[in-house]
C-alpha positions as CSV (number, residue, x, y, z in Angstrom):
1,M,31.7,-86.3,158.8
2,F,28.8,-88.6,157.7
3,L,28.5,-90.5,161.1
4,L,29.2,-87.2,162.8
5,T,26.3,-85.9,161.2
6,N,23.4,-88.5,160.9
7,P,23.1,-88.4,164.3
8,L,21.9,-84.6,164.8
9,L,19.8,-85.1,162.5
10,V,18.0,-87.9,163.7
11,L,17.9,-85.9,167.1
12,A,16.7,-82.9,165.6
13,G,12.9,-83.6,166.0
14,Y,10.4,-81.5,164.6
15,G,11.6,-78.6,162.0
16,A,8.8,-75.9,160.8
17,A,10.3,-74.0,157.1
18,Y,9.0,-70.5,156.6
19,L,8.3,-69.6,153.6
20,D,7.7,-65.8,152.9
21,P,6.3,-64.0,150.3
22,G,9.7,-64.0,148.4
23,S,10.0,-67.5,148.1
24,G,6.4,-67.6,146.7
25,S,8.1,-64.8,143.8
26,I,11.0,-67.3,143.4
27,L,8.9,-70.4,142.7
28,I,6.4,-68.6,140.4
29,Q,9.6,-67.0,138.4
30,I,10.9,-71.0,138.3
31,L,7.3,-71.7,137.1
32,I,7.1,-68.7,134.2
33,G,10.7,-69.5,133.2
34,A,10.5,-73.5,132.8
35,A,7.3,-72.6,130.5
36,A,8.9,-69.9,128.7
37,A,12.1,-72.6,128.0
38,A,9.6,-75.5,126.6
39,G,7.8,-72.9,124.3
40,L,11.3,-71.7,123.1
41,V,12.6,-75.7,122.7
42,I,9.6,-76.8,121.1
43,G,8.9,-74.0,118.9
44,S,12.8,-74.4,117.9
45,L,12.0,-78.2,116.9
46,W,8.5,-77.5,115.4
47,S,9.3,-78.7,111.7
48,R,11.2,-81.7,113.2
49,I,8.1,-82.6,115.3
50,K,5.6,-81.8,112.6
51,G,7.9,-84.0,110.6
52,I,8.1,-87.3,112.7
53,F,4.0,-86.9,113.1
54,G,2.4,-85.6,109.6
55,K,1.4,-87.1,106.6
56,K,4.1,-87.6,104.1
57,E,2.1,-87.1,100.9
58,A,4.9,-86.3,98.7
59,E,6.3,-89.9,99.1
60,N,3.0,-91.2,98.2
61,E,2.8,-89.6,95.1
62,D,5.8,-90.4,93.9
63,L,5.0,-94.2,94.2
64,S,1.8,-94.4,92.1
65,D,3.1,-92.6,89.7
66,E,5.8,-95.6,88.8
């Protein structure tokens, strides 16, 4: 199948794509959805992220008491 369609693609030449307002709306919705999903993931994992980059004062206090 590839051998039959590949020569047709090479001979097709220039093709212009048409983007109507509906396409732009879908792209905006995708960007908003991706930002919302990233916010939810970061929000749900915030305690783990904070633990990785945060200070560990409780461990330092326990070691100094000994």
